[in-house]
C-alpha positions as CSV (number, residue, x, y, z in Angstrom):
1,M,27.7,-49.9,-16.3
2,K,24.6,-50.0,-14.6
3,T,20.9,-48.9,-15.8
4,I,18.3,-47.3,-13.6
5,R,15.3,-46.6,-15.1
6,V,12.3,-43.8,-13.2
7,F,9.0,-43.7,-14.5
8,G,7.9,-40.3,-13.7
9,L,4.5,-39.3,-12.9
10,P,2.7,-35.7,-13.1
11,S,0.1,-37.0,-10.9
12,H,-2.0,-33.8,-11.8
13,Q,-1.7,-33.4,-15.1
14,T,-4.8,-33.6,-17.5
15,K,-5.2,-33.4,-20.9
16,D,-6.1,-29.4,-21.1
17,R,-3.0,-28.3,-19.1
18,T,0.4,-29.0,-17.3
19,G,0.6,-27.8,-13.9
20,G,3.2,-26.0,-12.7
21,V,3.9,-28.3,-9.7
22,D,3.8,-31.1,-12.4
23,F,6.4,-29.2,-14.5
24,V,8.9,-28.2,-12.0
25,R,9.2,-30.6,-9.1
26,I,9.0,-33.9,-11.5
27,I,8.8,-33.1,-15.0
28,Q,11.6,-30.9,-15.2
29,P,14.3,-32.9,-12.9
30,L,13.2,-35.6,-14.6
31,K,14.1,-34.5,-18.3
32,H,17.6,-33.2,-17.0
33,L,18.2,-36.9,-15.4
34,D,17.4,-38.2,-18.6
35,G,21.0,-40.0,-19.6
36,F,22.7,-38.5,-17.0
37,T,26.0,-40.7,-16.0
38,Y,26.7,-40.7,-12.2
39,K,28.8,-43.1,-10.1
40,G,28.6,-46.2,-12.2
41,Y,24.9,-45.5,-13.4
42,K,23.3,-44.6,-16.2
43,F,19.7,-42.8,-15.6
44,K,16.5,-43.5,-18.1
45,T,13.8,-41.5,-17.7
46,D,10.5,-42.0,-19.3
47,I,7.6,-39.2,-18.2
48,Y,4.3,-40.1,-18.8
49,D,2.1,-37.9,-21.0
50,I,-1.5,-37.8,-20.7
51,L,-2.0,-36.9,-24.8
52,K,0.1,-38.9,-26.2
53,Q,0.2,-42.2,-23.6
54,K,-3.6,-42.1,-22.5
55,T,-3.1,-45.0,-20.2
56,F,-0.6,-47.9,-18.7
57,N,-0.8,-49.8,-16.5
58,W,1.1,-50.5,-13.2
59,P,2.0,-54.3,-13.7
60,A,3.9,-53.0,-17.0
61,V,5.3,-50.2,-15.4
62,S,6.6,-52.3,-12.5
63,E,8.2,-54.9,-14.7
64,K,10.5,-52.5,-16.6
65,Y,11.4,-49.3,-14.3
66,D,13.3,-49.3,-11.4
67,V,11.8,-46.4,-9.3
68,V,8.2,-44.4,-9.8
69,F,8.4,-40.9,-8.9
70,L,5.0,-39.1,-8.6
71,N,3.7,-36.0,-7.2
72,Y,1.8,-36.2,-4.3
73,T,-2.1,-37.9,-4.0
74,V,-4.2,-38.0,-1.7
75,L,-5.9,-40.6,-3.8
76,D,-6.1,-43.9,-1.6
77,W,-7.4,-46.6,-4.1
78,A,-5.3,-45.2,-6.6
79,Y,-2.1,-45.4,-4.4
80,A,-2.6,-48.6,-3.1
81,A,-3.2,-49.9,-6.6
82,M,-0.3,-49.0,-8.2
83,A,2.1,-49.5,-5.1
84,M,0.7,-53.0,-4.4
85,F,2.3,-53.8,-7.8
86,V,5.8,-51.6,-7.3
87,H,6.2,-53.0,-4.7
88,K,5.7,-57.0,-5.2
89,K,8.3,-56.6,-7.7
90,G,10.8,-55.1,-5.3
91,R,11.0,-51.5,-7.1
92,K,10.9,-48.1,-5.5
93,I,8.4,-45.4,-5.1
94,I,9.5,-41.5,-4.2
95,M,6.9,-38.8,-3.8
96,D,7.3,-35.0,-4.1
97,L,5.0,-33.2,-1.7
98,D,5.5,-29.2,-2.6
99,D,2.9,-28.0,0.1
100,A,1.9,-28.6,3.9
101,L,-1.9,-30.4,2.7
102,W,-2.2,-30.7,6.5
103,N,-2.6,-26.7,6.9
104,I,-4.3,-26.3,3.6
105,N,-5.3,-22.1,3.3
106,R,-9.1,-21.6,4.0
107,D,-9.1,-19.8,0.2
108,N,-7.5,-22.8,-1.4
109,I,-9.7,-24.1,-4.2
110,A,-8.8,-28.0,-3.0
111,H,-9.0,-27.1,0.6
112,D,-13.0,-28.6,1.2
113,A,-11.9,-31.3,-1.2
114,L,-9.1,-32.6,1.0
115,K,-11.0,-32.1,4.1
116,N,-14.4,-34.0,3.3
117,V,-12.1,-36.7,1.9
118,G,-9.8,-37.1,5.0
119,G,-6.7,-35.7,3.0
120,G,-4.5,-34.9,5.6
121,E,-4.8,-38.8,7.1
122,I,-4.7,-40.6,3.5
123,L,-1.6,-38.1,2.9
124,S,0.3,-39.3,5.8
125,A,-0.4,-42.9,5.2
126,I,1.1,-42.5,1.9
127,L,3.6,-40.9,2.9
128,R,4.7,-43.8,5.4
129,D,4.5,-46.2,2.7
130,V,6.7,-44.7,0.1
131,D,10.6,-45.8,-0.5
132,G,11.5,-41.6,-0.6
133,I,10.0,-38.5,-0.1
134,T,11.7,-34.9,-2.1
135,T,10.2,-31.7,-0.5
136,T,10.8,-28.0,-1.4
137,N,12.5,-26.6,2.1
138,L,13.7,-28.0,5.4
139,Y,10.7,-26.3,7.3
140,L,8.7,-28.6,5.2
141,K,10.6,-31.7,5.7
142,H,10.2,-31.3,9.4
143,L,6.5,-30.7,9.1
144,I,6.4,-34.0,7.4
145,A,8.4,-35.7,9.6
146,Q,7.0,-34.6,12.9
147,T,2.9,-34.9,11.3
148,A,3.8,-38.2,9.0
149,K,5.6,-39.9,11.3
150,V,8.1,-40.5,8.8
151,N,12.0,-41.4,9.5
152,Y,13.7,-38.5,8.0
153,D,16.7,-40.4,6.6
154,K,13.9,-41.1,3.5
155,M,13.3,-37.1,3.0
156,A,15.6,-35.2,0.8
157,V,15.2,-31.7,0.7
158,F,15.4,-30.0,-2.6
159,P,14.6,-26.6,-3.5
160,N,12.8,-25.4,-6.8
161,A,15.1,-24.1,-9.6
162,V,14.6,-23.1,-13.1
163,D,16.1,-23.6,-16.3
164,M,17.0,-20.4,-17.6
165,K,16.6,-22.0,-21.4
166,L,12.9,-21.8,-20.8
167,Y,12.6,-18.6,-18.7
168,N,15.1,-16.6,-21.1
169,H,13.1,-13.6,-21.7
170,K,15.0,-10.1,-20.0
171,S,13.0,-7.4,-19.4
172,P,15.3,-4.3,-18.3
173,A,14.1,-1.7,-16.3
174,K,12.5,1.4,-18.0
175,E,12.5,5.0,-17.9
176,N,9.2,5.5,-18.0
177,N,6.7,8.0,-16.0
178,N,3.9,4.9,-14.9
179,I,5.0,2.4,-12.8
180,L,3.1,-1.0,-12.9
181,L,3.6,-2.9,-9.9
182,F,2.9,-6.6,-10.4
183,H,1.6,-9.7,-9.1
184,Y,1.0,-13.2,-10.5
185,G,-0.5,-16.6,-8.6
186,S,-3.8,-18.6,-8.4
187,T,-6.8,-18.0,-6.2
188,S,-5.0,-19.5,-3.5
189,H,-3.2,-16.4,-3.2
190,F,-6.3,-14.2,-3.1
191,E,-6.0,-13.4,0.9
192,D,-2.5,-12.8,0.8
193,L,-3.1,-9.9,-1.2
194,L,-5.7,-8.8,1.7
195,E,-2.8,-9.3,4.1
196,P,-3.3,-6.0,6.1
197,N,0.4,-5.1,6.0
198,F,0.6,-5.2,2.1
199,V,-2.5,-3.6,1.6
200,K,-1.3,-0.5,4.0
201,G,1.7,-0.5,2.8
202,M,0.2,-0.1,-1.0
203,D,-2.4,2.8,0.4
204,R,0.3,4.7,1.1
205,I,2.3,4.2,-2.1
206,F,-1.2,5.1,-3.9
207,K,-1.9,8.5,-1.7
208,E,1.7,9.5,-2.8
209,Y,2.5,8.8,-6.1
210,P,-0.4,9.3,-8.5
211,N,1.5,7.5,-11.0
212,V,1.9,4.0,-10.0
213,E,-0.7,1.2,-10.7
214,F,-1.1,-2.5,-9.8
215,K,-1.9,-5.6,-11.8
216,A,-3.0,-9.0,-10.3
217,I,-2.7,-11.5,-13.0
218,G,-5.1,-14.4,-11.8
219,A,-6.6,-12.4,-9.1
220,A,-10.0,-10.2,-9.3
221,L,-10.3,-8.7,-5.8
222,P,-13.5,-6.8,-5.4
223,R,-12.2,-5.8,-2.4
224,L,-9.1,-4.0,-4.1
225,K,-10.8,-2.7,-6.9
226,M,-13.4,-1.0,-4.3
227,R,-10.2,0.4,-2.2
228,W,-8.2,1.7,-5.2
229,G,-10.2,1.6,-8.3
230,P,-9.1,2.2,-11.4
231,R,-5.6,1.9,-10.2
232,Y,-5.8,-1.6,-9.6
233,T,-6.4,-4.1,-12.3
234,Y,-5.9,-7.8,-13.0
235,G,-5.6,-10.3,-16.2
236,W,-5.5,-13.4,-16.9
237,G,-2.4,-16.0,-17.5
238,H,-2.7,-19.5,-18.3
239,S,-3.4,-22.8,-16.5
240,D,-0.9,-24.5,-18.5
241,I,2.9,-24.1,-17.8
242,Y,4.9,-24.1,-21.3
243,H,1.8,-21.7,-22.5
244,W,2.7,-19.6,-19.7
245,I,6.7,-19.7,-20.2
246,K,6.2,-19.0,-23.7
247,D,3.3,-16.6,-24.2
248,K,2.6,-15.0,-21.6
249,F,5.2,-14.5,-19.1
250,P,7.2,-12.1,-21.4
251,V,4.4,-10.3,-22.3
252,F,3.9,-9.5,-18.2
253,M,7.2,-9.2,-17.8
254,D,7.4,-6.4,-20.4
255,E,4.7,-4.6,-19.0
256,A,6.1,-4.7,-15.1
257,D,8.1,-2.2,-12.8
258,I,8.4,-4.3,-9.4
259,M,6.8,-7.2,-8.6
260,V,4.7,-7.8,-5.2
261,V,4.6,-10.9,-3.4
262,P,2.4,-10.8,0.1
263,L,2.0,-13.4,2.0
264,Q,-0.3,-14.7,5.0
265,S,2.3,-15.2,7.8
266,N,1.5,-19.2,8.5
267,T,2.5,-22.7,8.4
268,Y,0.9,-23.8,4.8
269,N,2.7,-20.3,3.2
270,R,6.0,-20.9,5.4
271,C,6.1,-24.5,3.7
272,K,6.1,-22.7,-0.1
273,S,8.9,-22.0,-2.3
274,S,10.5,-18.7,-4.1
275,I,9.8,-19.6,-7.2
276,K,8.1,-16.2,-7.9
277,W,11.4,-14.5,-6.8
278,M,13.0,-17.3,-9.4
279,E,11.4,-17.1,-12.1
280,T,11.1,-13.0,-12.1
281,A,14.6,-13.0,-11.3
282,T,14.9,-14.4,-14.8
283,A,13.7,-11.5,-16.4
284,T,15.6,-9.1,-14.0
285,K,13.0,-7.4,-12.5
286,P,13.5,-6.5,-9.2
287,G,11.0,-7.5,-6.6
288,V,9.3,-6.5,-2.6
289,F,8.8,-10.2,-1.2
290,I,7.2,-11.0,2.1
291,D,10.0,-11.4,4.8
292,I,9.3,-14.9,5.8
293,R,10.3,-18.5,4.7
294,P,10.5,-19.0,1.8
295,Y,12.2,-16.1,0.8
296,T,14.1,-15.2,3.5
297,E,16.1,-18.4,2.4
298,H,17.3,-16.9,-0.6
299,I,17.1,-13.0,-1.0
300,V,19.3,-10.7,0.2
301,N,17.5,-8.3,1.6
302,G,18.7,-5.1,-0.6
303,E,20.7,-6.9,-2.5
304,T,19.0,-9.5,-4.7
305,G,15.4,-7.9,-3.3
306,Y,13.9,-6.2,-1.0
307,L,12.2,-8.1,2.2
308,A,9.0,-6.4,4.4
309,K,7.9,-7.3,7.6
310,N,5.1,-4.6,8.0
311,A,3.2,-1.7,6.1
312,D,6.1,0.4,7.0
313,D,8.7,-1.8,4.7
314,W,6.3,-2.3,2.2
315,Y,5.8,1.7,1.8
316,K,9.8,2.3,2.3
317,Y,10.9,-0.8,-0.1
318,L,8.2,0.6,-3.0
319,K,9.4,3.9,-2.7
320,I,13.0,3.1,-3.4
321,L,11.9,1.3,-6.4
322,I,9.5,3.5,-8.0
323,D,11.5,6.5,-7.3
324,S,15.2,4.9,-8.8
325,K,15.8,3.1,-12.1
326,K,19.1,2.4,-11.4
327,E,18.2,1.3,-8.7
328,R,15.4,-1.1,-10.2
329,Q,18.2,-2.3,-12.7
330,R,20.7,-3.1,-10.1
331,I,18.0,-5.4,-7.8
332,G,17.0,-6.9,-11.3
333,N,20.2,-7.6,-12.4
334,N,21.9,-9.3,-8.9
335,A,19.0,-10.9,-8.4
336,Y,19.4,-12.5,-12.2
337,N,23.0,-13.2,-11.2
338,E,22.4,-15.4,-8.0
339,V,19.8,-17.5,-9.8
340,K,21.9,-18.4,-12.6
341,K,24.6,-19.3,-10.0
342,N,22.6,-21.0,-7.4
343,H,19.6,-21.8,-8.6
344,L,19.5,-23.4,-12.0
345,I,17.8,-26.9,-12.6
346,Q,21.2,-28.4,-14.6
347,N,23.3,-27.8,-11.3
348,R,20.5,-30.0,-9.2
349,I,20.6,-33.0,-11.2
350,E,23.4,-34.9,-9.3
351,D,21.7,-34.2,-6.0
352,Y,18.4,-36.3,-7.4
353,A,20.4,-39.0,-8.8
354,D,22.5,-39.3,-5.0
355,F,19.2,-40.0,-3.1
356,I,17.7,-41.8,-5.8
357,I,20.6,-44.1,-6.1
358,K,20.4,-44.1,-1.8
359,I,16.8,-45.3,-2.2
360,L,17.3,-48.1,-4.6
361,N,20.0,-49.5,-2.3
362,S,18.2,-48.9,0.9
C-alpha cells in the first residue's frame, strides 16, 4: 500500500487564534483524512501548528510530503518561495478558495488591503499555477474558472460540513414568553444586517410582538440601535474557532429561539456557504435565511428552514416560528436530521481522497 503524505497549511492562523476558514476548509478535513486507506493508498497528514512548530522550511516540506494543501493567499512572494521548492521536487499544490475575493464586499475588513495590493490579479495568477483547487459551491467554481482563467478539470467542489462530535450541543425549543431572534457573524456582515427587506420585515415583527428581541453577536450597529432601541442587543463571540465551538456557541444557542441570516444579493454572497444553517441545525435551532445561494442549495423551504425573498417573507416566516413552539421544534429537528444525514465531514473523506489521488496522478 502506497502512502500519500499531505502537508496542511492553514494560511490565516495566528498565535492568538485559529479562524473558522482554516478549521473548516483545511484542518477539519485533513484530520479526518489522516490514516484513511482508500484505493490502495494510505493517507498521512500533518497540519502546521503555529504555536507548536513556530517555523518550517519549504525545502524540508518538499522533501517529505507529496502534496501541500493550503488556504488561499494573495502573498505573491510567499507563494512563489513555496511553489519554487514544491514544484522543483515534483510535488503538488492544492489550494482552497471559499470566497469570491475579486468581488469582496466593501464592508469586509480585507477589502481595502486586497484592492491596494492588486489582490485579485495576484490570486488569479496563483490559481493558475497551483495543481488543484477546492472550493465551496458550483457557483464559485464557475466564477473561478471564468475570472482566473483556469481549467475546470483541476477544480473540485467540497461544500462545507460539520463534525457533530464537536458541535454536539442540542438546545431544544423552549416554552417561554419572550422570543429571541439571533444572528452571529463578523464585521463582513454589517451591510447584510442592514439589508432593506430584512429590516422592514423586522419592523413589522417588532410592531406586532412586544415580546420579541433581536441579538447580534459581533455586530454592534448604531443604525439598528437607533431604529429598534433596547430590543436590539449585541454581544461578542470569539475569534478562535475552538473557543467558539466549546464555550460560546452552546451558551448562545441556549439563549436563542430563532436564527436569522440576511445577506445582500450579490456575487460575493452567492459564493458563500450555508455553514450558519449547518451549525445552528446541530443545536436543533430553526431559522429564516435569505433566499439566495448558498441557502437555496441545502434548505427545503418550510421543512428544514425558511427562505425569505422579501420583507413580506421575513415577516410571514418569523411570525410562523414565533407563534408556535411546535413549529420551532419541527423545523429544528428536521434541520438536525438533514445535517446529520448529508452534511457531516466524516462522510466527505472519500471525496477528498479521490481528488488528491487525481491531482497526484495528473
